[in-house]
mmCIF file of the N, C-alpha and C atoms, coordinates in Angstrom:
data_MODEL
# 
_entry.id   MODEL 
# 
loop_
_atom_site.group_PDB 
_atom_site.id 
_atom_site.type_symbol 
_atom_site.label_atom_id 
_atom_site.label_alt_id 
_atom_site.label_comp_id 
_atom_site.label_asym_id 
_atom_site.label_entity_id 
_atom_site.label_seq_id 
_atom_site.pdbx_PDB_ins_code 
_atom_site.Cartn_x 
_atom_site.Cartn_y 
_atom_site.Cartn_z 
_atom_site.occupancy 
_atom_site.B_iso_or_equiv 
_atom_site.pdbx_formal_charge 
_atom_site.auth_seq_id 
_atom_site.auth_comp_id 
_atom_site.auth_asym_id 
_atom_site.auth_atom_id 
_atom_site.pdbx_PDB_model_num 
ATOM 1  N N  . MET A 1 1  ? 13.326  12.066  -9.555 1.00 0.00 ? 1  MET A N  1 
ATOM 2  C CA . MET A 1 1  ? 13.124  10.653  -9.849 1.00 0.00 ? 1  MET A CA 1 
ATOM 3  C C  . MET A 1 1  ? 13.059  9.853   -8.540 1.00 0.00 ? 1  MET A C  1 
ATOM 4  N N  . ASN A 1 2  ? 13.977  10.174  -7.653 1.00 0.00 ? 2  ASN A N  1 
ATOM 5  C CA . ASN A 1 2  ? 13.978  9.461   -6.374 1.00 0.00 ? 2  ASN A CA 1 
ATOM 6  C C  . ASN A 1 2  ? 12.681  9.721   -5.614 1.00 0.00 ? 2  ASN A C  1 
ATOM 7  N N  . ARG A 1 3  ? 12.212  10.971  -5.666 1.00 0.00 ? 3  ARG A N  1 
ATOM 8  C CA . ARG A 1 3  ? 10.970  11.308  -4.956 1.00 0.00 ? 3  ARG A CA 1 
ATOM 9  C C  . ARG A 1 3  ? 9.806   10.491  -5.510 1.00 0.00 ? 3  ARG A C  1 
ATOM 10 N N  . SER A 1 4  ? 9.715   10.465  -6.835 1.00 0.00 ? 4  SER A N  1 
ATOM 11 C CA . SER A 1 4  ? 8.602   9.740   -7.466 1.00 0.00 ? 4  SER A CA 1 
ATOM 12 C C  . SER A 1 4  ? 8.656   8.267   -7.073 1.00 0.00 ? 4  SER A C  1 
ATOM 13 N N  . ARG A 1 5  ? 9.843   7.706   -7.113 1.00 0.00 ? 5  ARG A N  1 
ATOM 14 C CA . ARG A 1 5  ? 9.983   6.290   -6.768 1.00 0.00 ? 5  ARG A CA 1 
ATOM 15 C C  . ARG A 1 5  ? 9.589   6.073   -5.299 1.00 0.00 ? 5  ARG A C  1 
ATOM 16 N N  . ARG A 1 6  ? 10.037  6.955   -4.443 1.00 0.00 ? 6  ARG A N  1 
ATOM 17 C CA . ARG A 1 6  ? 9.730   6.815   -3.022 1.00 0.00 ? 6  ARG A CA 1 
ATOM 18 C C  . ARG A 1 6  ? 8.220   6.946   -2.795 1.00 0.00 ? 6  ARG A C  1 
ATOM 19 N N  . LYS A 1 7  ? 7.612   7.907   -3.489 1.00 0.00 ? 7  LYS A N  1 
ATOM 20 C CA . LYS A 1 7  ? 6.168   8.116   -3.350 1.00 0.00 ? 7  LYS A CA 1 
ATOM 21 C C  . LYS A 1 7  ? 5.415   6.868   -3.836 1.00 0.00 ? 7  LYS A C  1 
ATOM 22 N N  . THR A 1 8  ? 5.865   6.307   -4.938 1.00 0.00 ? 8  THR A N  1 
ATOM 23 C CA . THR A 1 8  ? 5.200   5.108   -5.475 1.00 0.00 ? 8  THR A CA 1 
ATOM 24 C C  . THR A 1 8  ? 5.289   3.979   -4.457 1.00 0.00 ? 8  THR A C  1 
ATOM 25 N N  . GLY A 1 9  ? 6.473   3.812   -3.853 1.00 0.00 ? 9  GLY A N  1 
ATOM 26 C CA . GLY A 1 9  ? 6.650   2.744   -2.870 1.00 0.00 ? 9  GLY A CA 1 
ATOM 27 C C  . GLY A 1 9  ? 5.685   2.939   -1.707 1.00 0.00 ? 9  GLY A C  1 
ATOM 28 N N  . ALA A 1 10 ? 5.558   4.165   -1.220 1.00 0.00 ? 10 ALA A N  1 
ATOM 29 C CA . ALA A 1 10 ? 4.650   4.436   -0.103 1.00 0.00 ? 10 ALA A CA 1 
ATOM 30 C C  . ALA A 1 10 ? 3.213   4.121   -0.503 1.00 0.00 ? 10 ALA A C  1 
ATOM 31 N N  . PHE A 1 11 ? 2.845   4.508   -1.716 1.00 0.00 ? 11 PHE A N  1 
ATOM 32 C CA . PHE A 1 11 ? 1.469   4.265   -2.189 1.00 0.00 ? 11 PHE A CA 1 
ATOM 33 C C  . PHE A 1 11 ? 1.214   2.766   -2.279 1.00 0.00 ? 11 PHE A C  1 
ATOM 34 N N  . GLU A 1 12 ? 2.174   2.032   -2.833 1.00 0.00 ? 12 GLU A N  1 
ATOM 35 C CA . GLU A 1 12 ? 2.015   0.577   -2.972 1.00 0.00 ? 12 GLU A CA 1 
ATOM 36 C C  . GLU A 1 12 ? 1.917   -0.071  -1.596 1.00 0.00 ? 12 GLU A C  1 
ATOM 37 N N  . ARG A 1 13 ? 2.734   0.398   -0.670 1.00 0.00 ? 13 ARG A N  1 
ATOM 38 C CA . ARG A 1 13 ? 2.710   -0.162  0.686  1.00 0.00 ? 13 ARG A CA 1 
ATOM 39 C C  . ARG A 1 13 ? 1.355   0.101   1.341  1.00 0.00 ? 13 ARG A C  1 
ATOM 40 N N  . GLY A 1 14 ? 0.837   1.324   1.169  1.00 0.00 ? 14 GLY A N  1 
ATOM 41 C CA . GLY A 1 14 ? -0.471  1.664   1.740  1.00 0.00 ? 14 GLY A CA 1 
ATOM 42 C C  . GLY A 1 14 ? -1.558  0.808   1.114  1.00 0.00 ? 14 GLY A C  1 
ATOM 43 N N  . LEU A 1 15 ? -1.477  0.611   -0.190 1.00 0.00 ? 15 LEU A N  1 
ATOM 44 C CA . LEU A 1 15 ? -2.492  -0.197  -0.871 1.00 0.00 ? 15 LEU A CA 1 
ATOM 45 C C  . LEU A 1 15 ? -2.448  -1.638  -0.353 1.00 0.00 ? 15 LEU A C  1 
ATOM 46 N N  . LEU A 1 16 ? -1.256  -2.170  -0.195 1.00 0.00 ? 16 LEU A N  1 
ATOM 47 C CA . LEU A 1 16 ? -1.117  -3.546  0.302  1.00 0.00 ? 16 LEU A CA 1 
ATOM 48 C C  . LEU A 1 16 ? -1.678  -3.648  1.721  1.00 0.00 ? 16 LEU A C  1 
ATOM 49 N N  . LEU A 1 17 ? -1.379  -2.654  2.549  1.00 0.00 ? 17 LEU A N  1 
ATOM 50 C CA . LEU A 1 17 ? -1.881  -2.669  3.921  1.00 0.00 ? 17 LEU A CA 1 
ATOM 51 C C  . LEU A 1 17 ? -3.402  -2.620  3.923  1.00 0.00 ? 17 LEU A C  1 
ATOM 52 N N  . SER A 1 18 ? -3.967  -1.749  3.097  1.00 0.00 ? 18 SER A N  1 
ATOM 53 C CA . SER A 1 18 ? -5.428  -1.637  3.024  1.00 0.00 ? 18 SER A CA 1 
ATOM 54 C C  . SER A 1 18 ? -6.029  -2.960  2.560  1.00 0.00 ? 18 SER A C  1 
ATOM 55 N N  . TYR A 1 19 ? -5.407  -3.585  1.575  1.00 0.00 ? 19 TYR A N  1 
ATOM 56 C CA . TYR A 1 19 ? -5.922  -4.864  1.063  1.00 0.00 ? 19 TYR A CA 1 
ATOM 57 C C  . TYR A 1 19 ? -5.861  -5.928  2.165  1.00 0.00 ? 19 TYR A C  1 
ATOM 58 N N  . SER A 1 20 ? -4.753  -5.947  2.911  1.00 0.00 ? 20 SER A N  1 
ATOM 59 C CA . SER A 1 20 ? -4.602  -6.925  3.989  1.00 0.00 ? 20 SER A CA 1 
ATOM 60 C C  . SER A 1 20 ? -5.685  -6.726  5.050  1.00 0.00 ? 20 SER A C  1 
ATOM 61 N N  . ILE A 1 21 ? -5.938  -5.476  5.420  1.00 0.00 ? 21 ILE A N  1 
ATOM 62 C CA . ILE A 1 21 ? -6.962  -5.183  6.427  1.00 0.00 ? 21 ILE A CA 1 
ATOM 63 C C  . ILE A 1 21 ? -8.333  -5.598  5.903  1.00 0.00 ? 21 ILE A C  1 
ATOM 64 N N  . GLY A 1 22 ? -8.613  -5.264  4.656  1.00 0.00 ? 22 GLY A N  1 
ATOM 65 C CA . GLY A 1 22 ? -9.914  -5.615  4.067  1.00 0.00 ? 22 GLY A CA 1 
ATOM 66 C C  . GLY A 1 22 ? -10.092 -7.128  4.051  1.00 0.00 ? 22 GLY A C  1 
ATOM 67 N N  . ASN A 1 23 ? -9.063  -7.848  3.688  1.00 0.00 ? 23 ASN A N  1 
ATOM 68 C CA . ASN A 1 23 ? -9.144  -9.306  3.642  1.00 0.00 ? 23 ASN A CA 1 
ATOM 69 C C  . ASN A 1 23 ? -9.380  -9.850  5.046  1.00 0.00 ? 23 ASN A C  1 
ATOM 70 N N  . PHE A 1 24 ? -8.665  -9.298  6.027  1.00 0.00 ? 24 PHE A N  1 
ATOM 71 C CA . PHE A 1 24 ? -8.820  -9.752  7.411  1.00 0.00 ? 24 PHE A CA 1 
ATOM 72 C C  . PHE A 1 24 ? -10.255 -9.521  7.899  1.00 0.00 ? 24 PHE A C  1 
ATOM 73 N N  . ILE A 1 25 ? -10.808 -8.353  7.589  1.00 0.00 ? 25 ILE A N  1 
ATOM 74 C CA . ILE A 1 25 ? -12.183 -8.033  8.017  1.00 0.00 ? 25 ILE A CA 1 
ATOM 75 C C  . ILE A 1 25 ? -13.162 -8.964  7.306  1.00 0.00 ? 25 ILE A C  1 
ATOM 76 N N  . SER A 1 26 ? -12.932 -9.175  6.002  1.00 0.00 ? 26 SER A N  1 
ATOM 77 C CA . SER A 1 26 ? -13.833 -10.033 5.232  1.00 0.00 ? 26 SER A CA 1 
ATOM 78 C C  . SER A 1 26 ? -13.813 -11.450 5.813  1.00 0.00 ? 26 SER A C  1 
ATOM 79 N N  . TYR A 1 27 ? -12.620 -11.909 6.199  1.00 0.00 ? 27 TYR A N  1 
ATOM 80 C CA . TYR A 1 27 ? -12.482 -13.254 6.747  1.00 0.00 ? 27 TYR A CA 1 
ATOM 81 C C  . TYR A 1 27 ? -13.215 -13.322 8.086  1.00 0.00 ? 27 TYR A C  1 
# 
């Protein structure tokens, strides 16, 4: 359970980072 939660957090963090970079490039 802890692994799954940790993996989800990493995935969400990566997605947020990718979105931030995409927004910055678009801007």
